[in-house]
DRENTOR-507157 format. One record per residue (C-alpha): residue number from 0; x, y, z negated. Coordinates in nm, 4 decimals. Layout:
{NUM {X Y Z}}
...
//
This chain:
{0 {-2.2247 -0.5452 1.8829}}
{1 {-1.9626 -0.3200 2.0286}}
{2 {-1.7171 -0.0562 1.9127}}
{3 {-1.5921 0.1857 2.1777}}
{4 {-1.2835 0.3965 2.1075}}
{5 {-1.0465 0.6064 2.3159}}
{6 {-0.7290 0.3979 2.3461}}
{7 {-0.5111 0.7085 2.3023}}
{8 {-0.6492 0.7503 1.9488}}
{9 {-0.5126 0.4141 1.8368}}
{10 {-0.1470 0.4240 1.7305}}
{11 {-0.0953 0.0464 1.7575}}
{12 {-0.1927 -0.2096 2.0174}}
{13 {-0.5456 -0.3493 1.9938}}
{14 {-0.4089 -0.6983 1.9274}}
{15 {-0.1897 -0.5682 1.6437}}
{16 {-0.4880 -0.3858 1.4974}}
{17 {-0.6985 -0.7023 1.5028}}
{18 {-0.4191 -0.9086 1.3470}}
{19 {-0.3938 -0.6467 1.0736}}
{20 {-0.7712 -0.6808 1.0257}}
{21 {-0.7383 -1.0581 0.9722}}
{22 {-0.8077 -1.1924 1.3202}}
{23 {-0.6143 -1.4647 1.5010}}
{24 {-0.5489 -1.4842 1.8724}}
{25 {-0.7074 -1.7667 2.0721}}
{26 {-0.7176 -1.8502 2.4397}}
{27 {-0.9997 -2.0482 2.5949}}
{28 {-0.8237 -2.2996 2.8199}}
{29 {-1.1371 -2.3811 3.0190}}
{30 {-1.2462 -2.0233 3.0867}}
{31 {-0.9029 -1.8581 3.0727}}
{32 {-1.0306 -1.5815 2.8418}}
{33 {-0.8299 -1.4322 2.5576}}
{34 {-0.9988 -1.3302 2.2352}}
{35 {-0.9607 -1.3101 1.8576}}
{36 {-1.1401 -1.4951 1.5789}}
{37 {-1.1744 -1.4572 1.2050}}
{38 {-1.2971 -1.7560 1.0084}}
{39 {-1.5583 -1.7010 0.7416}}
{40 {-1.4720 -2.0169 0.5503}}
{41 {-1.2430 -2.3163 0.5490}}
{42 {-1.3984 -2.4757 0.8567}}
{43 {-1.3592 -2.3638 1.2151}}
{44 {-1.7225 -2.2426 1.2232}}
{45 {-1.8861 -2.0018 1.1398}}
{46 {-1.6435 -1.7422 1.2645}}
{47 {-1.6386 -1.3864 1.3908}}
{48 {-1.5361 -1.3729 1.7546}}
{49 {-1.4197 -1.0559 1.9282}}
{50 {-1.3218 -0.9729 2.2865}}
{51 {-1.1217 -0.6658 2.3886}}
{52 {-1.2048 -0.4953 2.7161}}
{53 {-1.0507 -0.1851 2.8727}}
{54 {-1.2664 0.0595 3.0640}}
{55 {-1.0730 0.3642 3.1931}}
{56 {-0.9363 0.5259 2.8734}}
{57 {-1.1688 0.3357 2.6407}}
{58 {-1.1217 0.0159 2.4453}}
{59 {-1.4323 -0.1905 2.3870}}
{60 {-1.4345 -0.4335 2.0949}}
{61 {-1.7202 -0.6776 2.1616}}
{62 {-1.8040 -0.8738 1.8449}}
{63 {-2.0373 -1.1648 1.7780}}
{64 {-2.0797 -1.4400 1.5202}}
{65 {-2.0253 -1.8002 1.6295}}
{66 {-2.2452 -2.0118 1.4024}}
{67 {-2.1448 -2.3530 1.5337}}
{68 {-1.9807 -2.5338 1.8198}}
{69 {-2.1930 -2.6361 2.1178}}
{70 {-2.3948 -2.9395 2.0203}}
{71 {-2.5552 -3.0183 2.3554}}
{72 {-2.3736 -3.2118 2.6239}}
{73 {-2.2458 -3.0740 2.9501}}
{74 {-2.1843 -2.7192 2.8289}}
{75 {-1.9054 -2.5289 2.6607}}
{76 {-2.1041 -2.2379 2.5193}}
{77 {-2.2020 -2.2105 2.1527}}
{78 {-2.4656 -2.0510 1.9333}}
{79 {-2.3815 -1.6840 1.8861}}
{80 {-2.5429 -1.3954 1.7026}}
{81 {-2.4792 -1.0488 1.8411}}
{82 {-2.6502 -0.8635 1.5563}}
{83 {-2.7474 -0.9305 1.1972}}
{84 {-2.6116 -0.8483 0.8533}}
{85 {-2.2791 -1.0317 0.8906}}
{86 {-2.2024 -0.8723 1.2270}}
{87 {-2.3060 -0.5244 1.1073}}
{88 {-2.0896 -0.5553 0.7946}}
{89 {-1.7907 -0.6584 1.0050}}
{90 {-1.8492 -0.3729 1.2513}}
{91 {-1.8544 -0.1281 0.9589}}
{92 {-1.5344 -0.2820 0.8164}}
{93 {-1.3566 -0.2524 1.1525}}
{94 {-1.4790 0.1057 1.1957}}
{95 {-1.3382 0.2024 0.8558}}
{96 {-1.0033 0.0382 0.9423}}
{97 {-0.9997 0.2199 1.2772}}
{98 {-1.0818 0.5489 1.1062}}
{99 {-0.8004 0.4991 0.8548}}
{100 {-0.5607 0.4170 1.1387}}
{101 {-0.6657 0.7270 1.3346}}
{102 {-0.6292 0.9477 1.0265}}
{103 {-0.2829 0.8086 0.9577}}
{104 {-0.1895 0.8959 1.3153}}
{105 {-0.3023 1.2568 1.2701}}
{106 {-0.1340 1.2892 0.9273}}
{107 {0.2106 1.1612 1.0225}}
{108 {0.4965 1.3519 0.8646}}
{109 {0.7736 1.5209 1.0590}}
{110 {1.0531 1.2631 1.0636}}
{111 {1.3220 1.5336 1.0994}}
{112 {1.2537 1.6543 0.7448}}
{113 {1.3271 1.4581 0.4326}}
{114 {1.0222 1.3415 0.2360}}
{115 {1.1099 1.5838 -0.0446}}
{116 {1.1171 1.8804 0.1927}}
{117 {0.7838 1.7708 0.3354}}
{118 {0.6273 1.7765 -0.0109}}
{119 {0.7925 2.1073 -0.0866}}
{120 {1.0239 2.0014 -0.3691}}
{121 {1.3478 2.0768 -0.1881}}
{122 {1.6565 1.8762 -0.2760}}
{123 {1.7099 1.6508 -0.5748}}
{124 {1.8176 1.8315 -0.8943}}
{125 {2.1873 1.8089 -0.9876}}
{126 {2.1274 1.6263 -1.3168}}
{127 {1.9597 1.3272 -1.1457}}
{128 {2.1942 1.0301 -1.1242}}
{129 {2.1733 0.7646 -0.8602}}
{130 {2.0113 0.4452 -0.9735}}
{131 {2.2401 0.1432 -0.9595}}
{132 {2.0880 -0.1922 -0.8730}}
{133 {2.0482 -0.4550 -1.1434}}
{134 {2.3040 -0.6742 -0.9663}}
{135 {2.5709 -0.4047 -0.9812}}
{136 {2.4893 -0.3388 -1.3470}}
{137 {2.5320 -0.7058 -1.4375}}
{138 {2.8497 -0.7356 -1.2281}}
{139 {3.0048 -0.4244 -1.3881}}
{140 {2.8980 -0.5245 -1.7409}}
{141 {3.0413 -0.8775 -1.7003}}
{142 {3.3664 -0.7369 -1.5611}}
{143 {3.4017 -0.5019 -1.8608}}
{144 {3.3283 -0.7823 -2.1056}}
{145 {3.5857 -1.0092 -1.9363}}
{146 {3.8653 -0.7487 -1.9862}}
//
């Protein structure tokens, strides 16, 4: 199954997005292809396997499920499922992560303003004291006790 998204809508690189989603980078030495995998258990298989392709301004995430390693001689391909419940669930999970990432891009705050101004609270009230770290409290307390 595939997910197609405009690459300008993604605020991080596709590889960073997939790492954030739990995928690891792999490179097929025989074929020279780069891709990402996410294991579904302790063993190497079954795993979710995804390729990233660029087509003009679009990113295409091409996902399938590798059930097992090739068991017949003379070939390097494996059993793969391109649809099914596991693949559909993963596509929906990736879509929700993409949607959250796109929404965070559109809801970014103006970095020139302080967070309090952005919320509309203005500056800190005068009666608020700065919080001192626990280390400084212990250091000051021990110094006072030592005198």
